[in-house]
N, C-alpha and C positions, 0 to 999 in steps of 0.2 A: 554550575547552572546558574542562569539568572532568571528570577522571577519575572514573568510577563503580565501577571495579573493577582490582585489579592482581594480576597473576599470571605465569603463564609458559606457552607453547606447548611440548609435549613430544612427540618421536616418537623412538622408539629411545633413544639416550643424548643427543641434542640437545636443548637446552634454550634457548628463546627468550623473554626476559623482555619482556612488553608490558603496556600500559595501555589499558584499554577505555573508548571514548568513544561517547555515542550518535550514530548518523551522520544522525539526522533530527530534525525538530521540527515541531510543528503551527504552521500559519498562521491557523487559524480564529479568527474574532472571538469572544472570550470573552463569553458572556451569562449572567446569573443570573435567577432567578424572582423576580416581584413579585407583589403583590395587585391584581388589575385594578381594584379599587375606589378604593383611595388611593395605589397606586404602592409600599406598604410592602414591604421586601425579606423574601423567605420564607427561613427558615432552619431546617435540620434539626438536631435535637439527637440525642445518643447517650444515651439513658435506660435506665436498668437497669430491669428488669421486677420485681425483689425489693424493692429499696428505694426505687425512684422518682427517684432522684438522676441528674443529668446527669454523665456519667462522661469525663474528659478522656482523650486518646489514650494518654498514658502509664501509665493505669491498666487498659488494655483488653488482654486476652490472647484467644488462639485456643483453640478447643475442638471437639471430636469427640463426637457423641451417637450411641449405638446402644441402641435400647430405652429402658431405664430408667437407663442409665449414661452419664455425661458425663465425659470426660476433658480436662481443662484443659492446653493445651500454653504454657507461656511462652516469651519470646523467648530465655531462656536454654537452655530445652529443645530449641528448633529449632536454635540455633547449635550445639549439640553434636552434631548428626549429622554423621557423617564426610563425606558428600558437601558439606556446606554448609561445612565448613572447608577443603575442598580449594581450592587456588589454582592448579590445573593445567587447561588446556585440552588435553585428551588426544587425539591424533590415532589416529582407528581405522583409517582406510584412505583411500588416494587413488583417487578414482573420476574416469572421464571426465566433464567438465564437462556436456556435452550429455544426460547420464543423469538430471540432477536436474530433478524437476518443480517449476515455481515455485509450484504450489498449496501445498507444503509449506512455504514460506517464511514468516517471521514479521517480527520486528525487525532492523534492521541497525545494525552497530556497526563503528567505525574502531578498528584495533589499531595502536598506536604503539610503536616502540622503547622500552624502558624500562631502558636501561643506557648505560654509556659507550661501549660497542662495538656497533654496528649490523650487524656482520658475519653473524651467524647469520640475523637478520631478512631482510636483503637475499638472502642465500642461499636462504632458503625462498621468498621472492617470486619470485625468478628462476626457482627450481625448478618452481614452480607455472605459470608463465608458458611456459616452453620445453615442459613435458611435456602442457601443456593439460589439467591435472587440478585437481579442487576436492578440498581435504582434507575429510573427514567427521570432526567431532570431537564429544566429549561434555565437558560442565563443568557447574558449579553457578553459578547466579546468583539472587539474591534468593529464596531458600528454595525452589528448583525445580531439578532436575537436567534438563538441556537438551541436545538434539541440535542441531548446528550445521554450517554448511558455510563453511569458510575458503577464500576466494578473493582474487583480485587486482583491484583497481580503481585504474588509473593506476598510481601508485607506492606504494599503500596496501594492507595486507591489510585486508580486510572479513570480518567474522564475522557470518553471517546465521543467526539462530536458526531452528530448523525444528520443525515439529508432528511428533509421533511417528505412526507409520503408523496406530494405532488412533484417532488424532483427526482424520483425514480421513474424511469421510463418502462412502458410496457414492452414486454417481449412479444411483439406482433409479427411473427415470421409465417408467411403461408406454408413454408415447408415443414413446420412442425405440425399441420393439420393433416399432412399424407398418412395413409395407412401405410404402415411397414410391417412386414412380418418377420419376426425373429424365432428361429428354430431354437429347440431345446438343445441341440449340439452346439450351435453358435454361442448361446448363452453360457453352457458349461465350458467352453474353451475360453471365452472372455473372462469368466469367473477365475479359471486357471491361470490366465495370465496377470489377472490382479493379484491372486495370492502370490505369484512369484515375484512381485515388486513389494509385498508388504513390509513394512517396517515401522518403527517408532521414530516420529519426527524429531529430528535433531538439526535446528538451525544453522548450527555452526558448519554443518556438512555441505551448505549450498553457497554459492559464490556468484558474484555478478562478473559473468565472464567478458561481458562487453567493456566494462570499466576497465579490468585487468588488462585486456587486449590494448585498449586505448592508451593506458600508461606504457605499456611496452613500446607501441608505435612511437610514442612521443620521446621516450627514453633513446630509442633506436635512431630516430631522426636528429636528436642532439649529438648522439656519437659519430653518426654516419653522414650527416648533412642530407640533402634532397635525394642523393641518388641511392636511397635504402632500397635493400633487395627485400621486398615484402614476403616473397616466397621462402626465402631463407630465415627471415624472421620468425614466421608463422608456420612455415611448412606449406605443402600444396593444399590449395583450398578448392580445387575443381573436383567434382563428384561425377561419377558416371550416370548416365540417365537411370531414373528408377524404373525398376522393372514392375509391371502392371501385374498385381496379384489378385485374385479374388479374395474375399473377406475371410473365409474359412482357411484357406492356405497362408494368409498373412498372420491370423492367430496362431496356427499351429507352428509356423516357423518362430514366431516370437517367443512362444512357451519354450520351445527347444533350444532356441539360443541363450535365453536367460537362464535357463536350467543349466546349460552347458557352462556357461560364464561362472556361474556360482560355484558348480562343481569343481572347475579348474582353480578357482581362487580358494578353495577349502571352505566356502560359507555354507551355512546351513539352507537347506531348501524348504525347511518347515515354514509354515503360513505365517509365524511369528519370527521375525528376524530381531537378532541381536543389535545392540547399538552401534558395533563395529560394522554390521552390514549396511547400516543406514547412511554411514559416512560415505559408502561407495555409490549410493541411490543417484547422484548426479549423472555418473556414467552410464549407469543402467537406463535411467530416464530418457538419456539421449538416444540410446539404442532403440528404445520403444517407439520414440517419435520419428525416427527415421523409417523404422518398419511399418508404422501405421500409415506414414506418407506414401509408401510404395503402393499400399492397397487402395488408394484413393483413386 
């Protein structure tokens, strides 16, 4: 991996030199646009409205317009901002980890020690682990001041960028104000359905079906050409119209179907599932979604 930023975590008089690495990467199949008539590739040009010339990236600046006034901001202007020049990840406070709302999380970055001595890095990591706290930090990256959560994953410090509070929209939905009566039996059946799906989370058990099917489609078109038989490639895709069920009937059938599938595959129906049962959770989750859809 290549470091995208170097600086230091600071809290009090403690300084922890670190390098920042992107912790995630996209696995999506890269597609581009073409003309449907002849397959010619579609390209977008950065054309100036004044002179009509196509402008290369190195000659493009940013600007802010208010009314009739336009202020042009060059890269040198933006780099001169004090926040942009800062190379510090400044710890603001240490908070209980369970107080953080995942809705505020954005990108994730690994922080590696960036000095001959890793003692301060290990000390901070151990402190966060033993106190079960997350450090709320502020720092500047890519011409933006950011809020972040500094936490531990395995033996690595992870910096999770966060949205500012005013960037999280309120869930203002009139339907949430409606009075809904849930019977004890409905809650009992719903809890039983949840129990039948319980498992320890295993990330490796889940797959991006769309990307896998897209790769299969591309490979099939390479081998067979445009006259590809998608039904033969993927099997039948048409589904029968969903049967309309009331909520209790949908819950009852869902519980019975899940228990029957687990029994036929030799899985435990205990509330705590084993690791092997969690690997089968994608198939069971698909069934649950289908059944819930019928009850709508």
